C-alpha positions in Angstrom: -9.1 -91.3 10.7 -8.2 -89.1 13.4 -10.7 -89.7 16.8 -13.0 -86.8 17.9 -12.0 -86.2 21.2 -15.5 -84.7 22.0 -17.1 -88.5 21.8 -17.0 -91.2 24.2 -16.2 -94.9 23.1 -19.6 -96.6 22.0 -21.2 -93.2 20.8 -22.8 -93.2 17.3 -21.7 -90.1 15.2 -24.4 -88.6 13.6 -23.2 -85.6 11.4 -25.1 -82.6 12.3 -27.0 -80.7 9.5 -26.0 -77.6 8.7 -28.4 -74.4 9.1 -30.1 -73.2 5.8 -27.5 -70.9 4.4 -29.2 -69.9 0.6 -32.4 -68.6 -0.7 -33.4 -72.4 -2.1 -32.6 -73.9 1.3 -35.0 -71.3 3.1 -37.7 -72.4 0.1 -36.8 -76.2 1.2 -37.0 -76.8 -2.9 -38.0 -80.0 -3.7 -37.1 -82.1 -6.6 -39.0 -85.6 -8.2 -38.4 -87.3 -11.8 -41.1 -89.1 -13.3 -40.9 -91.2 -16.3 -43.0 -91.1 -19.4 -45.4 -93.7 -17.7 -46.0 -91.2 -14.6 -43.7 -93.3 -11.9 -41.9 -91.5 -10.0 -38.2 -92.5 -10.2 -36.2 -89.7 -8.3 -37.5 -88.5 -4.6 -35.7 -85.7 -2.8 -35.5 -85.6 0.9 -37.1 -82.3 0.5 -39.9 -83.3 -1.1 -40.4 -85.6 1.6 -40.8 -82.4 3.9 -43.0 -80.6 1.5 -45.3 -83.6 0.7 -44.9 -86.3 3.6 -44.2 -89.3 1.9 -40.5 -90.8 1.9 -38.6 -92.4 -0.8 -39.5 -95.5 -0.2 -43.3 -94.8 0.1 -42.8 -92.6 -3.6 -40.8 -94.2 -5.5 -41.9 -96.9 -8.0 -45.5 -94.8 -7.6 -47.8 -93.1 -9.9 -47.2 -89.6 -9.2 -50.8 -88.5 -10.1 -52.2 -91.2 -7.9 -50.1 -90.5 -5.0 -50.7 -86.6 -4.2 -52.9 -85.5 -7.1 -56.8 -85.1 -6.2 -58.9 -87.4 -8.4 -60.8 -84.6 -10.0 -57.5 -82.9 -11.0 -56.3 -85.7 -12.7 -57.3 -85.2 -16.2 -55.8 -81.7 -16.1 -52.6 -83.0 -14.5 -52.2 -85.9 -17.3 -52.7 -82.9 -20.1 -50.1 -80.9 -18.8 -47.7 -83.9 -18.2 -48.3 -84.9 -22.0 -47.5 -81.8 -23.0 -44.3 -81.1 -21.5 -43.2 -84.8 -22.3 -44.1 -84.2 -26.3 -43.3 -81.0 -26.7 -40.4 -79.9 -24.3 -42.3 -76.9 -23.3 -41.8 -76.1 -19.7 -44.8 -75.3 -17.4 -44.9 -73.1 -14.5 -47.7 -72.5 -12.4 -49.3 -73.0 -8.7 -51.5 -76.3 -8.5 -53.0 -77.8 -5.2 -51.6 -81.2 -4.0 -52.5 -84.0 -1.4 -50.1 -84.0 1.7 -49.6 -87.8 3.0 -51.6 -86.3 6.3 -54.7 -85.8 4.2 -54.7 -81.9 4.0 -54.3 -80.1 0.4 -51.6 -77.4 0.1 -50.8 -75.2 -2.7 -47.6 -75.7 -4.6 -45.3 -73.6 -7.1 -44.3 -75.9 -9.8 -41.7 -75.8 -12.6 -41.7 -79.0 -15.0 -39.6 -79.6 -17.8 -38.6 -82.5 -20.1 -35.4 -84.2 -19.4 -34.0 -86.8 -21.8 -31.0 -88.9 -20.8 -28.3 -90.9 -22.9 -30.7 -93.6 -24.2 -33.3 -91.5 -25.4 -35.6 -92.1 -23.1 -37.5 -88.8 -21.5 -38.4 -88.0 -18.0 -40.4 -85.0 -16.6 -38.5 -82.7 -13.7 -40.4 -81.4 -11.5 -39.7 -78.5 -8.9 -41.7 -77.3 -6.3 -41.9 -75.1 -3.3 -44.9 -74.5 -1.2 -46.5 -71.9 -3.0 -47.5 -69.5 0.2 -43.9 -69.7 1.7 -42.6 -68.3 -2.0 -45.4 -65.6 -2.3 -43.8 -64.5 1.2 -40.2 -64.9 0.2 -41.0 -63.0 -3.2 -42.8 -60.1 -1.5 -40.2 -59.7 1.1 -37.9 -59.6 -1.6 -39.6 -57.1 -3.4 -40.1 -54.7 -0.4 -36.2 -55.2 0.2 -35.6 -53.8 -3.8 -38.2 -51.2 -2.9 -37.0 -49.9 0.4 -33.3 -50.0 -0.8 -34.2 -48.4 -4.1 -36.4 -45.7 -3.1 -34.9 -44.9 0.4 -33.7 -41.2 0.9 -31.2 -42.6 3.4 -27.5 -43.8 1.2 -27.0 -47.3 1.6 -23.9 -49.4 0.6 -22.3 -53.0 0.7 -19.2 -53.6 0.9 -16.7 -56.6 1.2 -13.9 -57.4 3.7 -11.3 -55.3 1.5 -14.1 -52.1 1.2 -15.0 -52.3 -2.1 -18.3 -51.5 -3.3 -20.4 -54.7 -3.8 -23.9 -52.9 -4.2 -25.0 -48.9 -3.6 -28.6 -47.5 -3.9 -29.6 -44.2 -6.1 -29.7 -42.1 -2.8 -25.7 -42.8 -2.4 -25.4 -42.2 -6.0 -26.9 -38.6 -5.3 -24.8 -37.9 -2.4 -21.5 -38.8 -3.8 -22.0 -37.9 -7.5 -20.9 -41.2 -8.7 -22.9 -43.7 -10.8 -24.1 -46.9 -8.9 -22.5 -48.9 -11.6 -18.9 -47.2 -11.1 -19.2 -47.9 -7.4 -19.0 -51.5 -8.0 -15.5 -53.0 -7.3 -13.9 -49.5 -6.2 -12.5 -48.5 -2.7 -14.4 -46.9 -0.2 -12.1 -43.8 -0.1 -12.5 -43.5 -4.0 -16.0 -42.1 -4.1 -16.3 -41.1 -0.1 -14.1 -37.4 -0.4 -14.2 -36.8 3.3 -11.4 -35.1 5.3 -11.8 -38.2 8.0 -11.9 -40.7 5.3 -9.2 -42.9 7.3 -11.1 -43.1 10.6 -14.0 -44.0 8.6 -12.2 -47.2 7.4 -10.8 -47.7 10.6 -14.5 -47.9 11.9 -15.4 -50.4 9.3 -12.4 -52.8 9.7 -13.4 -52.8 13.7 -17.0 -54.1 12.7 -15.7 -56.5 10.5 -13.9 -57.6 13.4 -15.8 -57.7 16.3 -19.5 -57.6 14.3 -20.5 -54.8 16.7 -22.3 -52.4 14.8 -21.5 -48.3 14.9 -24.0 -45.8 14.8 -24.7 -42.5 14.2 -20.9 -41.2 13.1 -20.9 -37.5 12.6 -18.7 -36.8 9.4 -18.4 -33.2 7.9 -17.4 -32.4 4.4 -18.1 -30.9 1.0 -19.3 -33.0 -1.7 -18.2 -32.9 -5.6 -21.8 -32.0 -6.4 -21.6 -28.9 -3.9 -18.1 -27.7 -3.4 -18.8 -24.3 -2.2 -21.1 -25.5 0.9 -20.4 -27.9 4.2 -22.5 -30.9 4.5 -23.1 -33.2 7.4 -23.7 -36.9 7.2 -24.6 -39.1 9.7 -23.0 -42.9 8.9 -23.9 -46.3 10.5 -21.7 -49.3 10.0 -23.2 -52.9 10.3 -21.4 -56.6 9.6 -24.1 -58.6 7.2 -24.3 -62.4 7.6 -26.0 -65.2 6.5 -28.3 -67.9 8.5 -24.9 -69.8 8.8 -22.7 -67.1 10.1 -20.7 -66.5 7.1 -20.1 -62.9 6.8 -21.4 -61.5 3.6 -19.9 -57.7 4.0 -20.3 -54.6 5.8 -23.5 -52.0 5.1 -22.9 -48.6 5.5 -26.1 -46.3 6.0 -25.5 -42.3 4.9 -28.4 -39.7 6.2 -27.9 -36.5 5.3 -28.1 -34.0 8.2 -27.0 -30.9 6.7 -30.1 -29.0 7.1 -29.7 -30.2 10.9 -26.6 -29.3 10.7 -26.7 -26.0 9.5 -29.6 -25.2 11.7 -27.0 -26.4 14.5 -24.6 -24.3 13.4 -26.5 -21.0 13.1 -27.9 -21.5 16.6 -24.5 -21.9 17.9 -23.6 -18.7 16.2 -26.3 -16.8 17.1 -25.4 -17.6 20.6 -22.0 -16.6 20.2 -23.0 -13.3 18.3 -25.2 -12.6 21.7 -22.3 -13.7 23.7 -19.9 -11.2 21.9 -22.5 -8.6 22.7 -22.8 -9.4 26.4 -19.1 -9.5 26.1 -18.9 -6.1 24.4 -21.4 -4.4 27.2 -19.2 -5.2 29.5 -15.5 -4.7 28.1 -15.8 -1.8 25.9 -16.3 1.9 27.2 -14.8 1.0 30.9 -12.9 4.5 31.1 -13.4 8.1 29.8 -10.7 7.8 27.4 -10.9 7.7 23.7 -7.9 5.6 23.0 -8.4 3.0 25.3 -12.1 2.6 24.3 -11.2 2.2 20.4 -8.5 -0.7 21.7 -11.5 -2.5 23.7 -13.7 -2.3 20.5 -10.6 -4.1 18.7 -10.1 -6.4 21.2 -13.5 -7.5 21.3 -13.8 -7.9 17.9 -10.5 -10.4 17.3 -10.6 -13.2 16.1 -14.7 -13.9 16.6 -15.5 -11.2 14.1 -12.5 -10.4 11.8 -8.5 -11.6 11.5 -7.4 -8.0 11.6 -9.1 -4.7 13.0 -8.7 -0.7 12.9 -10.5 1.7 14.6 -10.0 5.1 12.8 -11.7 8.4 13.9 -12.1 11.3 11.9 -9.8 14.0 13.0 -12.8 16.6 13.2 -14.7 14.6 15.5 -11.7 13.9 17.9 -11.0 17.6 18.2 -15.0 17.7 18.7 -15.3 19.7 15.8 -18.9 19.5 14.1 -18.0 17.9 10.4 -19.2 19.3 7.4 -21.9 18.1 5.4 -20.8 14.7 3.7 -19.0 15.3 0.0 -16.9 13.1 -2.3 -13.6 15.0 -0.9 -11.1 13.3 1.1 -10.9 12.8 5.1 -8.5 13.0 7.6 -8.4 10.0 10.0 -6.5 9.6 13.3 -5.8 6.0 13.6 -6.6 4.8 17.2 -6.3 0.9 17.4 -4.9 -1.8 15.3 -5.1 -5.7 16.4 -4.7 -8.7 14.5 -5.4 -11.9 15.6 -2.3 -14.1 14.7 1.0 -12.5 12.8 0.1 -10.7 9.7 2.2 -8.4 7.0 -1.8 -6.8 7.0 -0.5 -4.9 10.1 2.0 -3.5 8.1 -0.7 -2.0 5.9 -2.6 -0.3 8.1 -1.9 2.9 10.2 0.1 3.0 13.1 -2.0 4.4 16.2 -1.7 8.1 16.6 -0.8 8.8 13.2 -2.5 10.8 10.9 -3.5 9.7 7.5 -5.8 11.4 4.8 -8.2 9.1 2.6 -9.5 10.3 -1.1 -13.2 10.5 -1.5 -12.9 7.0 -3.7 -11.5 5.4 -0.5 -14.3 2.4 1.0 -13.7 3.9 4.5 -14.0 7.5 3.4 -17.5 6.1 1.4 -18.4 4.5 4.4 -18.4 7.6 6.9 -19.8 10.0 3.9 -22.9 7.6 3.9 -23.1 6.6 7.2 -23.5 3.1 5.9 -21.4 -0.4 5.8 -19.6 -0.8 3.0 -19.1 -4.8 2.5 -16.8 -6.6 0.0 -17.9 -10.2 0.4 -14.3 -11.4 -2.1 -11.9 -9.0 -2.2 -10.5 -9.4 -5.9 -7.2 -6.9 -7.3 -9.4 -4.3 -8.3 -10.5 -4.2 -4.8 -7.6 -3.4 -2.9 -6.6 0.2 -4.1 -9.9 1.2 -2.5 -9.0 -0.4 0.4 -5.5 0.4 1.1 -3.8 3.7 1.9 -1.4 3.2 -1.2 -0.3 0.2 -3.6 2.5 -0.7 -1.3 0.0 -1.6 1.5 -2.3 -3.3 -1.5 0.4 -5.0 -1.8 0.7 -6.3 1.8 -2.9 -7.1 1.9 -2.8 -9.1 -0.5 0.6 -10.9 0.5 -1.6 -11.4 3.9 -4.5 -13.1 2.0 -7.2 -10.6 2.9 -10.1 -12.0 1.3 -13.2 -10.1 2.8 -13.8 -6.5 3.7 -16.1 -4.5 5.9 -16.3 -1.1 7.1 -18.8 0.0 9.3 -19.0 3.6 10.6 -19.2 4.6 14.1 -22.2 6.8 14.9 -23.3 8.3 18.2 -26.5 10.4 18.8 -26.9 11.3 14.6 -23.3 12.1 14.2 -20.5 10.0 12.4 -17.3 9.8 14.2 -15.1 7.3 12.1 -15.2 3.9 10.9 -14.4 0.5 12.4 -12.3 -1.7 9.9 -12.4 -5.3 9.6 -10.4 -7.9 7.4 -10.5 -11.6 7.3 -7.4 -13.4 6.1 -7.4 -16.8 8.1 -11.2 -17.3 8.8 -12.3 -19.1 5.3 -15.3 -17.5 5.4 -16.6 -14.0 3.9 -18.7 -11.6 5.7 -21.7 -11.5 5.3 -25.2 -10.1 6.4 -25.6 -11.7 9.9 -21.8 -10.2 10.2 -22.6 -6.6 8.9 -25.5 -6.7 12.0 -23.3 -7.8 14.3 -20.1 -5.4 13.7 -23.1 -2.4 13.5 -24.1 -3.6 16.9 -20.4 -3.3 18.3 -19.8 -0.5 16.6 -23.0 1.7 17.8 -22.1 0.2 21.6 -18.3 1.4 21.0 -19.6 4.9 19.1 -21.5 6.2 22.5 -18.8 5.4 24.7 -16.0 6.9 22.3 -18.4 10.0 21.9 -18.9 9.9 26.0 -15.2 10.0 26.3 -14.2 12.5 23.2 -16.7 15.2 24.9 -15.0 14.3 28.4 -11.7 14.9 27.0 -12.6 18.2 25.8 -14.4 19.7 28.6 -11.5 18.1 31.1 -9.2 19.8 28.8 -10.9 22.6 29.2 -10.7 23.0 32.7 -7.1 21.7 33.0 -6.2 24.3 30.6 -7.8 26.9 32.5 -6.6 25.4 35.8 -3.2 25.9 34.6 -3.4 29.5 33.4 -4.5 30.4 36.7 -2.1 29.1 38.4 1.4 30.8 39.0 4.2 30.0 36.4 7.8 29.1 38.0 8.1 31.3 40.8 10.9 33.9 40.8 13.9 34.0 43.2 12.7 34.9 46.7 15.0 35.9 48.8 15.5 33.6 51.7 13.6 30.6 50.1 14.0 27.7 47.7 11.1 26.7 46.2 9.4 24.4 44.5 5.8 23.3 43.2 3.9 20.6 41.0 0.0 20.5 40.2 -1.2 17.2 39.2 -4.9 16.9 37.8 -6.9 13.4 38.9 -6.6 10.4 36.7 -9.5 8.3 37.6 -12.0 11.5 37.8 -14.7 12.9 35.6 -13.2 16.5 36.0 -10.5 18.5 37.4 -10.8 20.0 40.7 -9.9 23.2 42.2 -7.0 22.7 43.7 -4.2 25.4 44.0 -0.9 27.0 45.1 0.8 30.2 44.8 3.6 32.3 45.9 3.5 35.7 46.6 6.4 38.3 46.9 5.8 41.0 49.8 7.4 44.0 50.7 10.4 43.9 53.4 11.4 40.4 50.9 8.9 38.6 52.6 7.2 35.7 50.7 3.3 34.7 51.1 2.9 30.8 50.6 -0.5 29.7 49.8 -1.9 26.4 49.0 -5.9 25.7 49.2 -8.6 23.5 48.0 -11.9 24.6 46.4 -14.4 21.7 47.2 -15.9 20.5 43.5 -15.2 19.5 40.0 -14.8 21.3 36.7 -14.5 24.5 35.2 -16.9 25.9 38.2 -14.5 24.9 40.7 -11.6 26.3 38.6 -12.9 29.4 37.9 -13.9 29.5 41.5 -10.3 28.7 42.4 -9.0 31.8 40.3 -11.0 34.2 41.5 -9.7 33.3 45.3 -6.2 33.2 44.0 -6.9 36.7 42.6 -8.5 37.9 45.7 -5.1 36.1 47.9 -2.9 38.1 45.9 -4.9 41.6 46.1 -5.4 41.1 50.0 -1.6 39.9 50.3 -0.5 43.4 48.4 -2.2 44.9 51.6 0.2 43.4 53.8 -2.3 41.6 56.2 -1.8 39.2 58.6 -2.5 35.6 57.6 -5.7 35.2 59.7 -7.0 38.7 58.2 -6.5 37.7 54.8 -8.2 34.3 55.2 -11.3 36.3 57.1 -11.8 38.3 53.9 -11.3 35.2 51.8 -13.9 33.3 53.9 -16.4 36.5 53.2 -15.9 36.2 49.5 -16.5 32.2 49.6 -19.5 32.8 51.4 -20.7 34.3 48.5 -20.4 31.8 46.4 -23.1 29.3 45.6 -22.5 25.7 47.3 -18.8 26.0 47.4 -16.2 25.0 50.3 -12.7 25.9 50.4 -10.0 24.6 52.9 -6.9 27.3 52.4 -3.5 27.4 54.4 -2.1 31.0 54.3 1.6 31.6 55.4 4.0 34.5 55.5 8.0 34.2 55.9 10.4 36.7 56.9 13.8 35.7 56.1 15.1 38.5 58.0 13.6 36.7 61.5 13.6 33.5 59.9 9.8 33.1 61.5 6.9 32.0 59.4 3.4 33.2 60.6 0.8 30.5 59.4 -2.8 30.2 59.6 -5.1 27.7 58.6 -8.8 27.3 57.4 -9.6 24.0 57.5 -6.6 22.4 55.4 -4.6 19.9 55.7 -1.3 20.3 58.2 1.8 21.5 57.1 4.9 19.1 57.1 8.3 20.4 58.6 11.7 18.2 58.0 14.9 19.7 59.6 18.2 18.6 59.1 19.2 15.6 61.9 15.6 15.7 63.1 12.5 13.1 62.5 10.3 15.5 60.1 6.7 16.0 61.8 3.5 17.6 61.2 2.9 21.0 62.7 0.5 21.8 65.1 -1.6 24.5 63.7 -5.7 25.6 65.0 -7.2 23.6 62.2 -10.3 26.5 61.7 -13.0 26.4 59.7 -13.0 26.0 56.0 -14.0 28.9 53.9 -17.3 29.8 53.1 -18.8 28.7 57.0 -18.7 32.5 58.0 -18.1 34.2 61.3 -15.4 32.0 62.1 -11.7 33.7 63.5 -8.6 32.1 62.1 -6.1 32.1 64.5 -2.3 32.7 63.5 1.1 30.3 64.4 4.6 31.7 64.3 7.2 28.7 63.2 10.9 29.4 63.4 12.3 28.4 59.9 16.3 27.8 60.1 18.5 27.6 56.9 17.9 23.9 55.5 14.5 23.6 57.0 12.1 22.4 54.6 8.4 23.2 54.8 5.8 20.7 52.6 2.5 22.3 51.9 -0.7 20.3 49.6 -3.8 19.4 49.4 -5.4 16.5 50.4 -5.6 14.5 47.2 -1.6 13.9 48.2 -2.5 11.6 51.2 -6.3 10.7 51.4 -7.5 7.4 49.9 -10.8 5.2 49.7 -8.9 2.6 51.3 -6.3 3.5 54.1 -6.7 5.8 57.3 -5.6 9.1 56.9 -3.0 8.7 59.8 -1.3 6.1 58.1 -0.9 8.2 55.0 0.5 10.9 57.1 3.4 8.7 58.2 3.9 7.3 54.9 4.3 11.2 53.9 6.7 11.7 56.9 8.9 8.9 55.9 9.6 10.4 52.1 11.2 13.5 54.2 13.5 11.7 56.1 16.4 13.4 53.7 15.4 17.2 53.5 18.7 18.1 52.0 17.6 16.4 48.4 16.8 18.6 45.7 13.6 19.7 45.7 12.2 19.0 42.2 13.3 15.1 43.8 11.4 15.9 46.5 8.6 16.7 44.6 8.7 13.8 42.4 9.3 11.4 45.3 6.4 12.3 46.9 3.7 12.4 43.8 5.2 9.0 42.6 5.1 7.3 46.3 2.1 8.5 47.0 0.0 9.1 44.6 -2.0 6.1 42.4 -2.7 6.4 38.8 -6.5 5.7 39.7 -6.8 8.4 42.3 -9.9 10.8 42.1 -8.6 13.9 43.3 -6.0 16.2 42.1 -3.2 17.5 44.3 -1.5 21.1 44.5 1.7 20.3 46.1 4.3 23.4 47.0 7.8 23.1 49.0 10.0 25.8 50.3 13.4 25.5 52.1 14.8 28.0 54.1 18.3 29.2 52.7 20.8 31.3 54.6 20.4 35.3 54.4 
């Protein structure tokens, strides 16, 4: 025998009593055998624990006298005789007398035994009645809890095969309870992350540490069209001796909580999208840019492919006729996709015009002024969505499965439509998406409406202003000329800047540049009146100061207008240029071989102040000398000192011999910023040889 290293020499070895591992051990079921005369011939240790007598004290004794109360002897004798004579077993609760004198109720099972010699005996199996009732109650309670629990419960063996499931789990996975037994967990638990679940269970088997509230999402066979969510918990089961019986899995259906949380999250994302749209859509008064901003905000949160189309009549600010069933002419303004897709090729290219018949859904949308929703796009829907059969084939190839068109409505007028398609997003458009799209479209429509009217007014003013400015000047004696007019890019309306070149008698030429303080059509109209008056006074061959005095009187009669102006007369015979200034920016002079400089002229008061004389100054212009007249929009900014900007202007005039058109471009692109808030008039005059 192998010695036990944990015992020293002389120790007495006492085997350890194993802890109870089964139901019989828990109940401490005792057994005893009584012969035909009623004497005890077998006595188990459990009987000693239950009744109190040792085997030495019980064996050979009459059982009835040992632990039966005298008042029950007759009844016991009758039951004993009946069992031995008939062989019928008897079961029931009966009071016995414990060795310590107390009375205890025992649950008995009595049956007849017969040996090989034909002798008969009575076998009695007993357990404490109260303990048995408690165990039976516990078992019944456990069974009811398991079977009636709304929580799915399963018992798995170490190979992850089902040993037991309750009805709730049967309802969850749609597999009958009896069909679970012996099958693997992955055979019925159809979740996309079943590998993760199996790995977690094996960890529980190994470590014994429970894993609680593991969140899993999937589509059960009983409801494959909707997403469900479950909370899974895993814990190891052991008997009192520590032997692993298996692992228990509890499955709680938390679908409603999951959907409520998903809907709350969706609502938060919608509100965030609307808030973002309020800051990102309509940042400028440009129709195309606003449409592009709308498409950008809708992808990919709302749709995978987005197009913004405007009615051509609305873009031209023509009131649309009463809606009918006829075709409509759309201009595509924006197109955006959240991922590379051939669906883009099925849409109209931004800037293109496209006619859609009355049966097309986008046409129906603008005619009715209502959203058009096709939750599930089929083959019969594509011809009403696409512009032609080829585009329909591209949409089918792209996997367009849901479609939504929302009208762009501002101040009661339908301007166009927001066109939305889903390809990669598996969910179809729903009523909440319609509300969100309508909110975005409504906000964008107001911005587009403002932009189109602004552009219309601006184009009108710009057209008026350009019509009032002179055409390319004819050849003038002794002068080479170039001019530019550039409207403001960031202002809400055009301004009143102008220039003019007026031929005079004796080959002289008047050079004029001016700036009406203000914006829009009124400023342009005022500029036109002053330009006409300037030409009239110039024909009278008046001195520059006198011309400005007459213009000052006219400007005083104009309401709320202040005008700056510089008037110069160049005589090629003498090479002299006589100039008078009414509060305008000083002209620049660039001579070959010399640094360019600003001419120091008496600034004078702006036109419209009234009663201020204007002094003229003479400057010599030799062949090759370059005179630069300009308005303040060329040099003034909101962020730089004017002296610094004038120095930059002079730096661009270091080579006065360049072609004049090149110098014009150099000044405009070098000094102007796309977001400058003022327009510019620029006039260049270079003296030539007589």
